[in-house]
py3Dmol code that shows the C-alpha trace and the ligand (Angstrom):
import py3Dmol

protein = """\
ATOM      1  CA  MET A   1      80.391 112.270 148.912  1.00  0.00           C
ATOM      2  CA  ILE A   2      81.456 108.908 150.245  1.00  0.00           C
ATOM      3  CA  GLN A   3      79.400 105.819 151.075  1.00  0.00           C
ATOM      4  CA  ASP A   4      79.684 102.074 151.576  1.00  0.00           C
ATOM      5  CA  PHE A   5      79.142 100.113 148.373  1.00  0.00           C
ATOM      6  CA  GLY A   6      79.343  96.528 149.636  1.00  0.00           C
ATOM      7  CA  VAL A   7      81.388  93.956 151.504  1.00  0.00           C
ATOM      8  CA  LEU A   8      83.930  91.644 149.846  1.00  0.00           C
ATOM      9  CA  PRO A   9      84.115  87.911 150.665  1.00  0.00           C
ATOM     10  CA  ASP A  10      87.155  88.671 152.876  1.00  0.00           C
ATOM     11  CA  GLY A  11      84.996  90.969 155.015  1.00  0.00           C
ATOM     12  CA  THR A  12      86.491  94.265 153.870  1.00  0.00           C
ATOM     13  CA  THR A  13      84.215  97.116 152.905  1.00  0.00           C
ATOM     14  CA  VAL A  14      84.217  98.670 149.467  1.00  0.00           C
ATOM     15  CA  ARG A  15      83.681 102.426 149.531  1.00  0.00           C
ATOM     16  CA  GLU A  16      82.259 104.588 146.800  1.00  0.00           C
ATOM     17  CA  ILE A  17      83.451 108.159 146.351  1.00  0.00           C
ATOM     18  CA  THR A  18      81.415 110.488 144.173  1.00  0.00           C
ATOM     19  CA  LEU A  19      83.234 113.377 142.519  1.00  0.00           C
ATOM     20  CA  LYS A  20      81.575 116.354 140.853  1.00  0.00           C
ATOM     21  CA  LYS A  21      82.843 119.241 138.822  1.00  0.00           C
ATOM     22  CA  GLY A  22      80.938 121.246 136.219  1.00  0.00           C
ATOM     23  CA  PRO A  23      79.166 118.851 133.829  1.00  0.00           C
ATOM     24  CA  LEU A  24      81.071 115.786 135.110  1.00  0.00           C
ATOM     25  CA  GLU A  25      80.185 113.336 137.860  1.00  0.00           C
ATOM     26  CA  ALA A  26      82.304 110.245 138.591  1.00  0.00           C
ATOM     27  CA  SER A  27      81.607 107.408 141.005  1.00  0.00           C
ATOM     28  CA  VAL A  28      84.808 105.680 142.062  1.00  0.00           C
ATOM     29  CA  LEU A  29      85.051 102.390 143.973  1.00  0.00           C
ATOM     30  CA  THR A  30      87.954 101.462 146.209  1.00  0.00           C
ATOM     31  CA  TYR A  31      87.583  97.947 144.726  1.00  0.00           C
ATOM     32  CA  GLY A  32      89.723  97.796 141.584  1.00  0.00           C
ATOM     33  CA  ALA A  33      89.922 101.623 141.619  1.00  0.00           C
ATOM     34  CA  ILE A  34      86.868 101.232 139.395  1.00  0.00           C
ATOM     35  CA  ILE A  35      85.151 104.160 137.706  1.00  0.00           C
ATOM     36  CA  ARG A  36      81.704 102.731 138.378  1.00  0.00           C
ATOM     37  CA  ASP A  37      79.895 105.451 136.506  1.00  0.00           C
ATOM     38  CA  LEU A  38      80.985 108.579 134.669  1.00  0.00           C
ATOM     39  CA  LYS A  39      78.282 111.052 133.753  1.00  0.00           C
ATOM     40  CA  VAL A  40      78.537 114.033 131.432  1.00  0.00           C
ATOM     41  CA  ASP A  41      75.549 116.398 131.708  1.00  0.00           C
ATOM     42  CA  GLY A  42      73.704 113.629 133.554  1.00  0.00           C
ATOM     43  CA  GLN A  43      74.272 110.964 130.873  1.00  0.00           C
ATOM     44  CA  SER A  44      76.383 107.873 131.635  1.00  0.00           C
ATOM     45  CA  VAL A  45      79.251 107.549 129.170  1.00  0.00           C
ATOM     46  CA  THR A  46      80.832 104.368 130.577  1.00  0.00           C
ATOM     47  CA  LEU A  47      79.578 100.843 131.316  1.00  0.00           C
ATOM     48  CA  GLY A  48      79.225  99.608 134.875  1.00  0.00           C
ATOM     49  CA  PHE A  49      77.036  97.920 137.461  1.00  0.00           C
ATOM     50  CA  GLU A  50      74.821  99.051 140.316  1.00  0.00           C
ATOM     51  CA  ASP A  51      76.016  96.387 142.807  1.00  0.00           C
ATOM     52  CA  LEU A  52      79.276  94.833 143.989  1.00  0.00           C
ATOM     53  CA  GLN A  53      78.279  91.217 143.344  1.00  0.00           C
ATOM     54  CA  SER A  54      77.937  91.893 139.611  1.00  0.00           C
ATOM     55  CA  TYR A  55      81.495  93.233 139.594  1.00  0.00           C
ATOM     56  CA  LEU A  56      82.743  90.112 141.376  1.00  0.00           C
ATOM     57  CA  ASP A  57      80.882  87.703 139.092  1.00  0.00           C
ATOM     58  CA  HIS A  58      80.545  89.300 135.676  1.00  0.00           C
ATOM     59  CA  SER A  59      82.769  92.282 135.062  1.00  0.00           C
ATOM     60  CA  PRO A  60      85.080  92.255 132.020  1.00  0.00           C
ATOM     61  CA  TYR A  61      87.224  94.842 133.863  1.00  0.00           C
ATOM     62  CA  PHE A  62      84.503  97.546 133.612  1.00  0.00           C
ATOM     63  CA  GLY A  63      86.143 100.854 134.608  1.00  0.00           C
ATOM     64  CA  ALA A  64      88.960  99.157 136.520  1.00  0.00           C
ATOM     65  CA  VAL A  65      92.634  99.924 136.770  1.00  0.00           C
ATOM     66  CA  VAL A  66      94.508  96.874 135.551  1.00  0.00           C
ATOM     67  CA  GLY A  67      98.017  95.947 136.675  1.00  0.00           C
ATOM     68  CA  ARG A  68     100.707  95.136 137.703  1.00  0.00           C
ATOM     69  CA  CYS A  69     101.024  94.546 133.988  1.00  0.00           C
ATOM     70  CA  ALA A  70      98.147  95.293 131.624  1.00  0.00           C
ATOM     71  CA  ASN A  71      97.322  93.014 128.677  1.00  0.00           C
ATOM     72  CA  ARG A  72      98.826  89.598 127.959  1.00  0.00           C
ATOM     73  CA  ILE A  73     102.208  88.115 128.829  1.00  0.00           C
ATOM     74  CA  ALA A  74     102.809  85.056 126.672  1.00  0.00           C
ATOM     75  CA  GLY A  75     102.886  81.863 128.717  1.00  0.00           C
ATOM     76  CA  GLY A  76     103.092  84.011 131.861  1.00  0.00           C
ATOM     77  CA  ASN A  77     106.846  83.900 131.303  1.00  0.00           C
ATOM     78  CA  LEU A  78     108.841  86.670 132.859  1.00  0.00           C
ATOM     79  CA  THR A  79     112.633  86.923 133.024  1.00  0.00           C
ATOM     80  CA  VAL A  80     114.194  89.711 135.057  1.00  0.00           C
ATOM     81  CA  ASP A  81     117.978  90.034 135.246  1.00  0.00           C
ATOM     82  CA  GLY A  82     118.351  86.411 134.152  1.00  0.00           C
ATOM     83  CA  VAL A  83     115.937  84.998 136.728  1.00  0.00           C
ATOM     84  CA  GLY A  84     112.733  83.350 135.469  1.00  0.00           C
ATOM     85  CA  TYR A  85     109.323  83.856 137.071  1.00  0.00           C
ATOM     86  CA  GLN A  86     106.062  82.070 136.328  1.00  0.00           C
ATOM     87  CA  LEU A  87     103.116  84.456 136.473  1.00  0.00           C
ATOM     88  CA  ASP A  88      99.513  83.478 137.198  1.00  0.00           C
ATOM     89  CA  LEU A  89      97.946  81.879 134.088  1.00  0.00           C
ATOM     90  CA  ASN A  90      94.455  83.390 134.179  1.00  0.00           C
ATOM     91  CA  ASP A  91      93.926  83.601 130.409  1.00  0.00           C
ATOM     92  CA  ASN A  92      92.581  80.179 129.406  1.00  0.00           C
ATOM     93  CA  GLY A  93      95.198  78.646 131.680  1.00  0.00           C
ATOM     94  CA  ARG A  94      97.840  79.480 129.060  1.00  0.00           C
ATOM     95  CA  HIS A  95      98.737  83.135 129.348  1.00  0.00           C
ATOM     96  CA  HIS A  96      98.829  85.955 131.897  1.00  0.00           C
ATOM     97  CA  LEU A  97      96.190  88.679 131.442  1.00  0.00           C
ATOM     98  CA  HIS A  98      95.802  92.076 133.147  1.00  0.00           C
ATOM     99  CA  GLY A  99      98.013  91.219 136.136  1.00  0.00           C
ATOM    100  CA  GLY A 100      96.429  87.863 136.931  1.00  0.00           C
ATOM    101  CA  SER A 101      93.252  86.595 138.589  1.00  0.00           C
ATOM    102  CA  LEU A 102      93.830  88.796 141.640  1.00  0.00           C
ATOM    103  CA  GLY A 103      95.489  91.685 139.857  1.00  0.00           C
ATOM    104  CA  PHE A 104      95.107  95.353 140.780  1.00  0.00           C
ATOM    105  CA  SER A 105      91.566  95.365 139.315  1.00  0.00           C
ATOM    106  CA  ALA A 106      90.441  92.795 141.905  1.00  0.00           C
ATOM    107  CA  ARG A 107      91.993  94.419 144.965  1.00  0.00           C
ATOM    108  CA  ASN A 108      90.403  96.798 147.440  1.00  0.00           C
ATOM    109  CA  TRP A 109      92.582  99.920 147.266  1.00  0.00           C
ATOM    110  CA  GLN A 110      93.169 102.109 150.323  1.00  0.00           C
ATOM    111  CA  LEU A 111      91.424 105.440 150.332  1.00  0.00           C
ATOM    112  CA  GLU A 112      94.114 108.024 151.096  1.00  0.00           C
ATOM    113  CA  GLN A 113      92.397 111.373 150.480  1.00  0.00           C
ATOM    114  CA  HIS A 114      89.432 112.848 148.723  1.00  0.00           C
ATOM    115  CA  ASP A 115      87.704 116.146 148.110  1.00  0.00           C
ATOM    116  CA  LYS A 116      84.828 117.250 145.884  1.00  0.00           C
ATOM    117  CA  ALA A 117      86.653 116.709 142.622  1.00  0.00           C
ATOM    118  CA  SER A 118      89.480 114.281 143.297  1.00  0.00           C
ATOM    119  CA  VAL A 119      90.391 111.069 145.074  1.00  0.00           C
ATOM    120  CA  LEU A 120      93.716 109.450 145.890  1.00  0.00           C
ATOM    121  CA  LEU A 121      93.940 105.653 146.197  1.00  0.00           C
ATOM    122  CA  LYS A 122      96.859 103.453 147.140  1.00  0.00           C
ATOM    123  CA  LEU A 123      97.656  99.789 146.660  1.00  0.00           C
ATOM    124  CA  VAL A 124     100.497  97.702 148.018  1.00  0.00           C
ATOM    125  CA  SER A 125     101.175  94.632 145.885  1.00  0.00           C
ATOM    126  CA  GLU A 126     103.328  92.235 147.903  1.00  0.00           C
ATOM    127  CA  ASP A 127     106.556  90.589 146.746  1.00  0.00           C
ATOM    128  CA  GLY A 128     105.449  87.475 144.828  1.00  0.00           C
ATOM    129  CA  ASP A 129     101.957  88.832 144.111  1.00  0.00           C
ATOM    130  CA  MET A 130     100.580  86.873 141.110  1.00  0.00           C
ATOM    131  CA  GLY A 131     104.139  85.596 140.587  1.00  0.00           C
ATOM    132  CA  TYR A 132     105.832  88.990 140.192  1.00  0.00           C
ATOM    133  CA  PRO A 133     109.048  89.838 142.043  1.00  0.00           C
ATOM    134  CA  GLY A 134     109.259  92.863 144.335  1.00  0.00           C
ATOM    135  CA  GLN A 135     106.783  94.780 146.446  1.00  0.00           C
ATOM    136  CA  VAL A 136     105.091  97.503 144.421  1.00  0.00           C
ATOM    137  CA  GLU A 137     103.379 100.537 145.875  1.00  0.00           C
ATOM    138  CA  ALA A 138     100.977 102.216 143.479  1.00  0.00           C
ATOM    139  CA  LEU A 139      99.265 105.570 143.871  1.00  0.00           C
ATOM    140  CA  LEU A 140      96.379 106.662 141.728  1.00  0.00           C
ATOM    141  CA  ARG A 141      94.636 110.003 141.606  1.00  0.00           C
ATOM    142  CA  TYR A 142      91.413 110.654 139.716  1.00  0.00           C
ATOM    143  CA  THR A 143      90.610 114.348 139.214  1.00  0.00           C
ATOM    144  CA  LEU A 144      87.706 116.030 137.485  1.00  0.00           C
ATOM    145  CA  THR A 145      89.247 119.129 135.981  1.00  0.00           C
ATOM    146  CA  GLY A 146      87.631 122.500 135.401  1.00  0.00           C
ATOM    147  CA  ALA A 147      88.120 121.926 131.683  1.00  0.00           C
ATOM    148  CA  GLY A 148      85.670 118.992 131.564  1.00  0.00           C
ATOM    149  CA  ALA A 149      88.150 116.133 131.808  1.00  0.00           C
ATOM    150  CA  LEU A 150      88.672 113.066 133.932  1.00  0.00           C
ATOM    151  CA  ARG A 151      92.390 112.947 134.702  1.00  0.00           C
ATOM    152  CA  VAL A 152      94.038 109.673 135.741  1.00  0.00           C
ATOM    153  CA  LYS A 153      97.486 109.992 137.285  1.00  0.00           C
ATOM    154  CA  MET A 154      99.335 106.878 138.389  1.00  0.00           C
ATOM    155  CA  THR A 155     102.741 106.376 139.951  1.00  0.00           C
ATOM    156  CA  ALA A 156     104.487 103.305 141.319  1.00  0.00           C
ATOM    157  CA  THR A 157     107.696 102.324 143.057  1.00  0.00           C
ATOM    158  CA  THR A 158     109.173  98.893 143.710  1.00  0.00           C
ATOM    159  CA  SER A 159     111.513  97.069 146.098  1.00  0.00           C
ATOM    160  CA  ALA A 160     112.929  94.847 143.309  1.00  0.00           C
ATOM    161  CA  THR A 161     113.018  95.071 139.518  1.00  0.00           C
ATOM    162  CA  THR A 162     109.624  94.134 138.089  1.00  0.00           C
ATOM    163  CA  PRO A 163     107.410  95.079 135.137  1.00  0.00           C
ATOM    164  CA  VAL A 164     104.802  97.768 135.770  1.00  0.00           C
ATOM    165  CA  ASN A 165     102.330  98.780 133.070  1.00  0.00           C
ATOM    166  CA  LEU A 166      99.046 100.153 134.374  1.00  0.00           C
ATOM    167  CA  THR A 167      95.977 101.237 132.447  1.00  0.00           C
ATOM    168  CA  GLN A 168      92.436 102.473 132.967  1.00  0.00           C
ATOM    169  CA  HIS A 169      90.037  99.929 131.446  1.00  0.00           C
ATOM    170  CA  ALA A 170      86.798 101.970 131.137  1.00  0.00           C
ATOM    171  CA  TYR A 171      84.346 100.968 128.412  1.00  0.00           C
ATOM    172  CA  PHE A 172      82.914 104.051 126.708  1.00  0.00           C
ATOM    173  CA  ASN A 173      79.568 104.532 125.039  1.00  0.00           C
ATOM    174  CA  LEU A 174      78.897 108.226 124.589  1.00  0.00           C
ATOM    175  CA  ASP A 175      75.184 108.158 123.745  1.00  0.00           C
ATOM    176  CA  GLY A 176      73.790 105.135 125.562  1.00  0.00           C
ATOM    177  CA  SER A 177      72.957 103.333 122.312  1.00  0.00           C
ATOM    178  CA  ALA A 178      72.887  99.519 122.261  1.00  0.00           C
ATOM    179  CA  ASP A 179      76.281  99.401 120.544  1.00  0.00           C
ATOM    180  CA  ILE A 180      79.098 101.753 119.599  1.00  0.00           C
ATOM    181  CA  LEU A 181      79.305 100.684 115.936  1.00  0.00           C
ATOM    182  CA  ASP A 182      78.151 104.126 114.759  1.00  0.00           C
ATOM    183  CA  HIS A 183      80.603 105.979 116.981  1.00  0.00           C
ATOM    184  CA  THR A 184      83.451 107.563 115.027  1.00  0.00           C
ATOM    185  CA  LEU A 185      86.956 106.950 116.287  1.00  0.00           C
ATOM    186  CA  GLU A 186      90.186 108.707 115.407  1.00  0.00           C
ATOM    187  CA  ILE A 187      93.521 107.305 116.630  1.00  0.00           C
ATOM    188  CA  ALA A 188      96.799 109.174 116.194  1.00  0.00           C
ATOM    189  CA  ALA A 189      98.768 106.069 115.262  1.00  0.00           C
ATOM    190  CA  ASP A 190     100.311 105.144 111.932  1.00  0.00           C
ATOM    191  CA  ARG A 191     101.310 101.672 113.161  1.00  0.00           C
ATOM    192  CA  TYR A 192      99.691  98.863 115.122  1.00  0.00           C
ATOM    193  CA  LEU A 193     100.686  95.480 116.516  1.00  0.00           C
ATOM    194  CA  PRO A 194      99.254  92.421 114.736  1.00  0.00           C
ATOM    195  CA  VAL A 195      98.423  89.568 117.130  1.00  0.00           C
ATOM    196  CA  ASP A 196      98.410  85.768 117.023  1.00  0.00           C
ATOM    197  CA  GLU A 197      95.354  83.585 117.716  1.00  0.00           C
ATOM    198  CA  ALA A 198      95.869  84.074 121.470  1.00  0.00           C
ATOM    199  CA  LEU A 199      95.799  87.884 120.957  1.00  0.00           C
ATOM    200  CA  ILE A 200      99.495  88.228 121.748  1.00  0.00           C
ATOM    201  CA  PRO A 201     101.553  90.585 119.565  1.00  0.00           C
ATOM    202  CA  THR A 202     103.554  88.660 116.988  1.00  0.00           C
ATOM    203  CA  GLY A 203     106.428  91.142 117.266  1.00  0.00           C
ATOM    204  CA  GLU A 204     105.723  92.735 113.905  1.00  0.00           C
ATOM    205  CA  ILE A 205     105.056  96.503 113.896  1.00  0.00           C
ATOM    206  CA  ARG A 206     102.788  97.106 110.919  1.00  0.00           C
ATOM    207  CA  LYS A 207     101.710 100.289 109.129  1.00  0.00           C
ATOM    208  CA  VAL A 208      97.965 100.955 109.418  1.00  0.00           C
ATOM    209  CA  ALA A 209      97.766 102.471 105.924  1.00  0.00           C
ATOM    210  CA  TRP A 210      95.362 100.538 103.649  1.00  0.00           C
ATOM    211  CA  THR A 211      94.174  98.327 106.519  1.00  0.00           C
ATOM    212  CA  PRO A 212      90.979  98.379 108.656  1.00  0.00           C
ATOM    213  CA  TYR A 213      93.263  99.644 111.444  1.00  0.00           C
ATOM    214  CA  ASP A 214      93.722 103.057 109.873  1.00  0.00           C
ATOM    215  CA  PHE A 215      91.825 105.410 112.207  1.00  0.00           C
ATOM    216  CA  GLN A 216      94.043 108.402 111.428  1.00  0.00           C
ATOM    217  CA  GLU A 217      91.285 110.298 109.627  1.00  0.00           C
ATOM    218  CA  GLY A 218      88.490 108.999 111.850  1.00  0.00           C
ATOM    219  CA  ARG A 219      86.158 106.138 110.880  1.00  0.00           C
ATOM    220  CA  LYS A 220      83.139 104.372 112.310  1.00  0.00           C
ATOM    221  CA  LEU A 221      83.649 101.188 114.282  1.00  0.00           C
ATOM    222  CA  ARG A 222      81.115  99.471 112.008  1.00  0.00           C
ATOM    223  CA  ARG A 223      83.086  97.238 109.655  1.00  0.00           C
ATOM    224  CA  LYS A 224      83.048  98.273 106.000  1.00  0.00           C
ATOM    225  CA  PRO A 225      81.942  95.850 103.270  1.00  0.00           C
ATOM    226  CA  GLY A 226      84.628  93.189 102.963  1.00  0.00           C
ATOM    227  CA  GLU A 227      85.817  93.726 106.542  1.00  0.00           C
ATOM    228  CA  GLN A 228      83.561  91.140 108.192  1.00  0.00           C
ATOM    229  CA  GLY A 229      85.521  89.251 110.804  1.00  0.00           C
ATOM    230  CA  VAL A 230      87.926  92.112 111.488  1.00  0.00           C
ATOM    231  CA  LEU A 231      88.689  92.152 115.210  1.00  0.00           C
ATOM    232  CA  TYR A 232      89.559  95.252 117.191  1.00  0.00           C
ATOM    233  CA  ASP A 233      91.631  94.050 120.126  1.00  0.00           C
ATOM    234  CA  HIS A 234      95.024  95.516 119.253  1.00  0.00           C
ATOM    235  CA  ASN A 235      97.626  97.948 120.447  1.00  0.00           C
ATOM    236  CA  PHE A 236      98.052 101.068 118.354  1.00  0.00           C
ATOM    237  CA  CYS A 237     101.565 102.520 118.375  1.00  0.00           C
ATOM    238  CA  LEU A 238     101.254 106.219 119.202  1.00  0.00           C
ATOM    239  CA  VAL A 239     104.955 106.820 119.796  1.00  0.00           C
ATOM    240  CA  ASP A 240     107.993 104.709 120.722  1.00  0.00           C
ATOM    241  CA  ALA A 241     108.457 105.628 124.374  1.00  0.00           C
ATOM    242  CA  PRO A 242     106.524 107.092 127.297  1.00  0.00           C
ATOM    243  CA  ALA A 243     106.633 110.897 127.570  1.00  0.00           C
ATOM    244  CA  GLN A 244     106.495 113.480 130.348  1.00  0.00           C
ATOM    245  CA  GLU A 245     103.768 115.561 128.712  1.00  0.00           C
ATOM    246  CA  LEU A 246     100.294 114.551 127.596  1.00  0.00           C
ATOM    247  CA  ALA A 247      99.848 114.130 123.851  1.00  0.00           C
ATOM    248  CA  PHE A 248      96.707 113.660 121.778  1.00  0.00           C
ATOM    249  CA  ALA A 249      95.984 109.931 121.287  1.00  0.00           C
ATOM    250  CA  ALA A 250      92.396 109.519 120.161  1.00  0.00           C
ATOM    251  CA  ALA A 251      88.985 111.123 119.707  1.00  0.00           C
ATOM    252  CA  LEU A 252      85.629 109.406 119.945  1.00  0.00           C
ATOM    253  CA  GLU A 253      82.306 110.875 118.781  1.00  0.00           C
ATOM    254  CA  ASP A 254      78.846 109.444 119.224  1.00  0.00           C
ATOM    255  CA  GLY A 255      76.608 108.519 116.277  1.00  0.00           C
ATOM    256  CA  ALA A 256      74.904 111.919 116.104  1.00  0.00           C
ATOM    257  CA  GLY A 257      78.189 113.789 116.499  1.00  0.00           C
ATOM    258  CA  SER A 258      76.833 115.575 119.563  1.00  0.00           C
ATOM    259  CA  ARG A 259      79.323 114.352 122.156  1.00  0.00           C
ATOM    260  CA  ARG A 260      83.076 114.092 121.783  1.00  0.00           C
ATOM    261  CA  MET A 261      85.763 112.639 124.009  1.00  0.00           C
ATOM    262  CA  GLU A 262      89.468 113.075 123.440  1.00  0.00           C
ATOM    263  CA  VAL A 263      92.122 110.866 125.017  1.00  0.00           C
ATOM    264  CA  TRP A 264      95.417 112.540 125.889  1.00  0.00           C
ATOM    265  CA  THR A 265      98.199 110.508 127.435  1.00  0.00           C
ATOM    266  CA  THR A 266     101.850 110.171 128.316  1.00  0.00           C
ATOM    267  CA  GLU A 267     101.705 106.519 127.192  1.00  0.00           C
ATOM    268  CA  PRO A 268     103.152 105.240 123.905  1.00  0.00           C
ATOM    269  CA  GLY A 269     100.400 102.699 123.138  1.00  0.00           C
ATOM    270  CA  LEU A 270      96.626 102.555 122.983  1.00  0.00           C
ATOM    271  CA  GLN A 271      94.777  99.229 123.092  1.00  0.00           C
ATOM    272  CA  LEU A 272      91.498  99.394 121.195  1.00  0.00           C
ATOM    273  CA  PHE A 273      89.040  96.711 122.314  1.00  0.00           C
ATOM    274  CA  ASP A 274      85.470  96.988 121.007  1.00  0.00           C
ATOM    275  CA  ALA A 275      83.976  94.078 122.915  1.00  0.00           C
ATOM    276  CA  GLU A 276      82.532  92.125 120.011  1.00  0.00           C
ATOM    277  CA  GLY A 277      81.897  89.071 122.184  1.00  0.00           C
ATOM    278  CA  MET A 278      80.241  90.939 125.049  1.00  0.00           C
ATOM    279  CA  ASP A 279      77.146  89.283 126.524  1.00  0.00           C
ATOM    280  CA  VAL A 280      76.787  90.323 130.156  1.00  0.00           C
ATOM    281  CA  PRO A 281      74.115  88.126 131.821  1.00  0.00           C
ATOM    282  CA  VAL A 282      73.097  90.639 134.498  1.00  0.00           C
ATOM    283  CA  PRO A 283      71.799  94.213 134.195  1.00  0.00           C
ATOM    284  CA  GLY A 284      74.237  97.089 134.118  1.00  0.00           C
ATOM    285  CA  LEU A 285      73.821 100.772 135.009  1.00  0.00           C
ATOM    286  CA  ALA A 286      70.158 101.775 135.209  1.00  0.00           C
ATOM    287  CA  GLY A 287      69.160  98.204 134.254  1.00  0.00           C
ATOM    288  CA  LYS A 288      70.825  98.315 130.822  1.00  0.00           C
ATOM    289  CA  ARG A 289      71.735  95.060 129.051  1.00  0.00           C
ATOM    290  CA  TYR A 290      75.229  94.980 127.615  1.00  0.00           C
ATOM    291  CA  GLY A 291      75.578  92.888 124.462  1.00  0.00           C
ATOM    292  CA  ALA A 292      78.002  92.811 121.536  1.00  0.00           C
ATOM    293  CA  HIS A 293      79.914  96.080 121.100  1.00  0.00           C
ATOM    294  CA  ALA A 294      78.052  97.748 124.010  1.00  0.00           C
ATOM    295  CA  GLY A 295      81.147  99.840 124.689  1.00  0.00           C
ATOM    296  CA  LEU A 296      84.762 100.209 123.672  1.00  0.00           C
ATOM    297  CA  CYS A 297      88.007 100.523 125.599  1.00  0.00           C
ATOM    298  CA  LEU A 298      90.834 102.907 124.778  1.00  0.00           C
ATOM    299  CA  GLU A 299      93.543 101.666 127.115  1.00  0.00           C
ATOM    300  CA  ALA A 300      96.618 103.875 127.228  1.00  0.00           C
ATOM    301  CA  GLN A 301      99.659 101.808 128.155  1.00  0.00           C
ATOM    302  CA  ARG A 302     103.103 100.636 127.125  1.00  0.00           C
ATOM    303  CA  TRP A 303     103.033  98.171 124.293  1.00  0.00           C
ATOM    304  CA  PRO A 304     101.768  94.740 125.396  1.00  0.00           C
ATOM    305  CA  ASP A 305     103.968  91.741 126.165  1.00  0.00           C
ATOM    306  CA  GLY A 306     106.867  94.180 126.389  1.00  0.00           C
ATOM    307  CA  VAL A 307     108.708  91.824 128.718  1.00  0.00           C
ATOM    308  CA  ASN A 308     109.040  89.272 125.911  1.00  0.00           C
ATOM    309  CA  GLN A 309     109.433  91.585 122.911  1.00  0.00           C
ATOM    310  CA  LYS A 310     112.922  92.897 122.262  1.00  0.00           C
ATOM    311  CA  GLU A 311     111.755  95.582 119.803  1.00  0.00           C
ATOM    312  CA  PHE A 312     109.264  97.161 122.246  1.00  0.00           C
ATOM    313  CA  MET A 313     110.089  99.703 124.955  1.00  0.00           C
ATOM    314  CA  ASP A 314     111.211  98.553 128.381  1.00  0.00           C
ATOM    315  CA  VAL A 315     108.446  98.012 130.939  1.00  0.00           C
ATOM    316  CA  LEU A 316     110.726  97.151 133.858  1.00  0.00           C
ATOM    317  CA  LEU A 317     110.658  99.361 136.941  1.00  0.00           C
ATOM    318  CA  ARG A 318     113.795  99.296 139.091  1.00  0.00           C
ATOM    319  CA  PRO A 319     114.228 100.188 142.766  1.00  0.00           C
ATOM    320  CA  GLY A 320     114.768 103.938 143.120  1.00  0.00           C
ATOM    321  CA  GLU A 321     112.816 104.710 139.918  1.00  0.00           C
ATOM    322  CA  THR A 322     109.230 105.970 139.761  1.00  0.00           C
ATOM    323  CA  TYR A 323     106.778 104.704 137.189  1.00  0.00           C
ATOM    324  CA  SER A 324     104.559 107.551 136.071  1.00  0.00           C
ATOM    325  CA  HIS A 325     101.504 107.589 133.797  1.00  0.00           C
ATOM    326  CA  ALA A 326      98.910 110.284 133.110  1.00  0.00           C
ATOM    327  CA  THR A 327      95.847 110.008 130.891  1.00  0.00           C
ATOM    328  CA  GLU A 328      93.004 112.474 130.406  1.00  0.00           C
ATOM    329  CA  PHE A 329      89.580 111.806 128.989  1.00  0.00           C
ATOM    330  CA  ARG A 330      88.392 115.240 127.790  1.00  0.00           C
ATOM    331  CA  PHE A 331      84.699 115.774 127.051  1.00  0.00           C
ATOM    332  CA  SER A 332      83.003 118.393 124.923  1.00  0.00           C
TER     333      SER A 332
END
"""
ligand_1 = """\
12
GAL
C 91.023 93.868 126.951
C 91.771 92.827 126.183
C 90.751 91.871 125.646
C 89.910 91.281 126.754
C 89.341 92.402 127.593
C 88.638 91.915 128.821
O 91.925 94.793 127.466
O 92.489 93.431 125.154
O 91.387 90.851 124.915
O 90.699 90.424 127.537
O 90.350 93.255 128.021
O 87.504 91.186 128.507
"""
view = py3Dmol.view(width=600, height=400)
view.addModel(protein, "pdb")
view.setStyle({"model": 0}, {"cartoon": {"style": "trace"}})
view.addModel(ligand_1, "xyz")
view.setStyle({"model": 1}, {"stick": {}})
view.zoomTo()
view.show()
C-alpha cells in the first residue's frame, strides 16, 4: 500500500509505503528512508511519529537512514588524497554528525519500486553535499522476509573518492514499556571504543571485560549498583573489517522475555545508544510520550570517525567501487 504522508517545505510530497509479510508490518517514508513504524504481531517495536511535522521539528533520527557518513567526524575535518574538506558542523557547531544538517536522513528519497513486502529507494547526493567531495548514488532496499526479519540492504557508488558509512537508526522498544532499562541486550563484541567528552572515539580500542560495556553474556540496560553515570553511546567492535556475509551482532529481549530481536550484519561495528537524555515534546506513535531511555539504537556501521583514525578500517569509497551493507533485524 502506498499513500501521501505530507508535503515538505520545498513542496515535494513524502510518500508512505506499507509492507506486510507474516507477523511483520513496516511503514516506510520516502523522507529520510524512515521506518516510521515496525509492528510485530500488531505491536509497535520502534519509536516514531504519526505526522511529518514532528519528524521535521523533533526527531532524533527516529527510524532514519543516516549518511553519507554516520556518527561524528571530529571538527568536520576530512582529508581525501591530501585535499582537505570542511564538512557541515551540525553537532554543537563543532563537529559533523550523521552526515550533516541535511544529510541522507533529511532528504526525500526517490521511490524506485515496491511490492507487498519490499521497497527500493534511491538518493543522489550531489558533489559538495554537506561539504563532501563526489556525487554519491545510494540505493536502499527494505524487505520483510518470510523468516520474520526486516532486511536492510544498502549500496552506493561515487564519482570521486569520499567516505560512505550508512546505518539504520531505528530506536527499538520491544514491549512498549516507558523505558528499555529492563530489556536484556547481548552484543557479540569483546572490544569497544571509549569516547571523549564530545562523544568522539579517543582512538583507543578497549576490552569490554570487567567493564559496564561487557554485553557478551547478555545484561539489562539498567545500570548496576556503582554504575550510575555510565553512558551508552559507543561503538562496539564486532570484527575488524566489513564482511560479505551476515554475522550475528546482537540480541535484544524485552523485560518479560517474550519477544526477541537479533541483529545480523555485514558491518564491523555496532553503535549502542540508549537515549538517556530523550525528552520528546510532542506525542509519538499512538500518542505515546517518549522520555529518558524510551528506546535504544543498535546502529550497524563501520567504526566512527574512521576518516581521522589510522587504526580503524577504511571508510573511503572510490570511483568504480561499490559500497555494500546488509543488516537484518530478526524477530521471534
Ligand atoms: C546517535 C548518536 C548519539 C546521538 C543520537 C541522535 O547515533 O550516537 O550521540 O547523536 O544519534 O540523537
